[in-house]
C-alpha positions in Angstrom: 110.0 100.0 113.0 108.5 97.2 110.6 109.3 96.4 107.4 106.0 98.5 106.1 106.8 101.4 108.1 110.2 101.3 106.4 109.1 100.8 103.2 106.7 103.7 103.4 109.3 105.9 104.8 111.6 105.3 102.2 114.2 103.8 104.1 115.8 100.0 103.2 113.5 97.6 103.9 113.5 93.8 103.3 111.1 92.9 100.2 111.0 89.3 101.5 109.1 89.9 104.8 106.6 87.4 105.2 103.9 90.3 106.1 104.7 92.4 102.9 104.3 89.2 101.2 100.7 88.8 102.7 99.8 92.0 101.4 101.0 91.2 97.7 98.9 88.4 97.9 95.9 89.7 98.8 96.6 92.5 96.5 97.1 90.2 93.5 94.0 88.2 94.4 92.1 91.5 94.1 93.7 92.7 90.7 92.8 89.2 89.4 89.0 89.7 90.1 89.3 93.3 88.4 90.9 91.7 85.3 88.0 89.2 85.2 84.8 91.7 86.0 82.7 93.0 83.2 81.2 95.3 85.2 83.3 98.7 85.1 81.1 99.5 88.2 82.7 96.6 90.0 86.0 97.1 88.6 86.0 100.7 90.3 84.5 99.2 93.5 87.6 96.8 93.7 90.4 99.6 92.8 88.8 101.1 95.9 89.0 97.8 98.2 92.7 97.6 97.1 93.3 100.9 98.3 93.7 103.4 95.6 92.8 106.6 95.6 91.0 107.3 92.2 89.7 110.4 91.2 86.5 111.0 89.7 86.3 110.4 85.8 89.3 108.1 85.9 89.3 105.0 84.4 92.2 101.6 84.8 91.5 99.3 81.8 92.1 95.8 82.9 94.2 93.9 82.5 96.2 95.7 85.7 99.1 93.8 87.8 99.7 96.2 90.9 102.0 95.1 93.8 100.1 96.6 96.7 97.6 99.1 95.4 97.4 101.3 98.8 100.2 103.6 97.3 98.4 104.4 94.0 96.6 108.2 93.7 95.5 108.9 90.6 93.9 112.4 89.9 90.3 113.3 87.9 89.8 112.5 84.4 93.0 110.1 83.8 93.2 107.1 81.9 94.9 104.1 82.0 94.9 101.8 79.4 95.1 97.7 79.4 98.4 95.8 80.5 99.5 98.1 83.3 102.2 97.2 85.4 102.6 99.3 88.0 105.2 98.1 91.1 103.7 100.5 93.4 105.9 99.7 96.4 107.1 103.3 96.6 104.4 105.8 96.3 102.8 106.2 92.9 101.1 109.7 92.4 99.2 110.5 89.1 98.0 113.6 88.7 94.6 115.1 86.6 93.7 114.4 83.0 97.2 112.3 82.8 97.3 109.1 79.2 99.1 106.0 80.3 99.0 103.9 77.0 98.9 100.2 76.9 101.6 98.1 78.4 102.9 100.8 80.3 105.2 99.9 83.3 105.8 101.8 86.7 108.4 100.3 88.8 109.6 102.2 92.4 111.6 99.2 93.8 115.2 100.0 93.6 117.0 96.5 94.7 120.6 96.6 96.2 123.4 96.4 93.6 125.0 94.2 95.9 124.4 90.7 95.0 124.9 89.7 98.6 122.5 92.2 99.8 119.9 91.9 97.1 119.5 88.0 97.7 118.9 88.9 101.2 115.7 91.0 100.4 117.4 94.8 100.7 115.3 97.0 98.5 114.5 100.8 98.7 110.9 102.4 97.4 111.4 105.3 95.2 108.3 107.4 94.4 106.8 108.1 90.6 105.4 111.4 90.0 103.2 111.9 86.9 102.0 115.6 86.6 98.8 116.8 85.3 98.4 116.4 81.6 101.2 114.1 81.5 101.2 111.8 78.5 103.2 107.8 78.7 102.9 106.1 75.2 102.5 102.6 74.9 105.0 100.1 76.6 107.1 102.9 78.2 108.8 102.3 81.5 109.1 104.4 84.2 112.3 103.9 86.5 112.2 104.2 90.2 112.3 107.8 92.0 111.6 109.9 88.5 109.1 112.7 88.0 107.4 113.3 84.5 106.3 117.2 84.5 103.3 118.8 83.8 102.3 118.2 80.2 105.3 116.5 79.3 105.2 113.6 76.8 106.8 110.2 76.7 107.4 108.5 73.7 105.9 104.9 73.3 108.6 102.4 74.5 111.2 104.8 76.2 113.2 104.0 79.6 112.9 107.1 81.5 116.0 107.0 84.0 115.4 110.5 85.3 113.2 113.7 85.5 111.5 114.8 82.7 110.9 118.7 82.7 107.4 120.0 82.2 105.8 120.0 78.6 109.2 118.0 77.5 109.1 115.2 74.8 111.1 112.6 75.4 112.0 109.2 73.7 114.5 106.6 73.4 116.9 104.5 75.8 117.1 105.9 78.0 114.8 108.6 77.2 116.1 112.0 76.3 114.4 115.3 75.2 113.6 115.1 71.5 112.6 118.8 71.7 114.8 121.2 69.0 
């Protein structure tokens, strides 16, 4: 099993693998074109060329930073505001009618806590799921493996370290429910 197959299977893989670096370099070139393209239609084409599954009437505003692209799926009528950073080592699934504020960061890469293993490139890719009608406020950070439930709201600047229930409202660092 190669490193990409391990990554996609949720197994420990080496993030320093040359083939993975080539994929990231190719994606970097594409998102740089995306970020400098004035035409919305051409930007959509570039996103699809990256392998992003972009639902109908969904929008990603530039600038965008993304690792692979091919591990990102966005439902219909969703909106990702400018400055998004999506480290889609693991799968990122964004539902329908979702809103992401400016400078939202989605991190799926979980490095080893052991310094020797981390330096050697050991990493796990843990998926992020954002269910339908959720709203992620500007500057929020979602850590590896979290699910944001249907209709939930993540406050601006929150750091989400664990799953958020449907229709919950969370804020802070670490993010906690603010519903009474």
